[in-house]
C-alpha positions in Angstrom: 9.1 6.1 6.4 11.7 3.7 5.0 12.8 0.7 7.1 16.2 -0.9 7.1 14.6 -4.3 7.1 11.9 -5.6 4.8 8.6 -6.3 6.5 8.1 -9.6 4.8 11.6 -11.0 5.2 11.9 -13.9 7.7 14.7 -13.7 10.3 17.8 -15.7 9.3 17.9 -19.3 10.6 20.2 -19.8 13.6 23.2 -22.0 13.0 22.8 -25.4 14.6 19.1 -25.0 15.3 16.7 -27.6 13.8 14.7 -26.7 10.7 11.2 -25.5 11.3 8.7 -28.3 11.0 11.3 -31.1 11.3 10.8 -34.0 13.8 12.6 -34.1 17.1 14.3 -37.5 17.1 14.1 -37.9 20.9 10.4 -37.0 21.4 8.9 -37.6 17.9 7.2 -34.2 18.1 7.5 -31.7 15.3 9.4 -28.4 15.9 7.3 -25.3 15.5 7.0 -24.0 12.0 8.1 -20.6 10.9 5.0 -18.4 10.9 1.5 -18.8 12.3 -0.6 -21.9 12.3 -3.8 -21.8 10.2 -6.0 -22.1 13.4 -4.2 -19.0 14.9 -4.8 -17.0 11.7 -8.5 -18.1 11.6 -9.0 -17.2 15.2 -7.5 -13.7 14.8 -9.7 -13.0 11.7 -12.8 -14.1 13.6 -11.9 -11.8 16.6 -11.2 -8.9 14.3 -14.4 -9.5 12.3 -16.5 -9.5 15.5 -15.7 -5.8 16.1 
């Protein structure tokens, strides 16, 4: 079945929102990156492999 949206396409960036991975000037913390962290991917692969 064909989809209107590509499965690998990232959602468009919202106007006025900070870029993913940039640093918040007030707190000094990084904003979340677009996508999953490597630790999350590794955890998911470990859980799936245990089945």
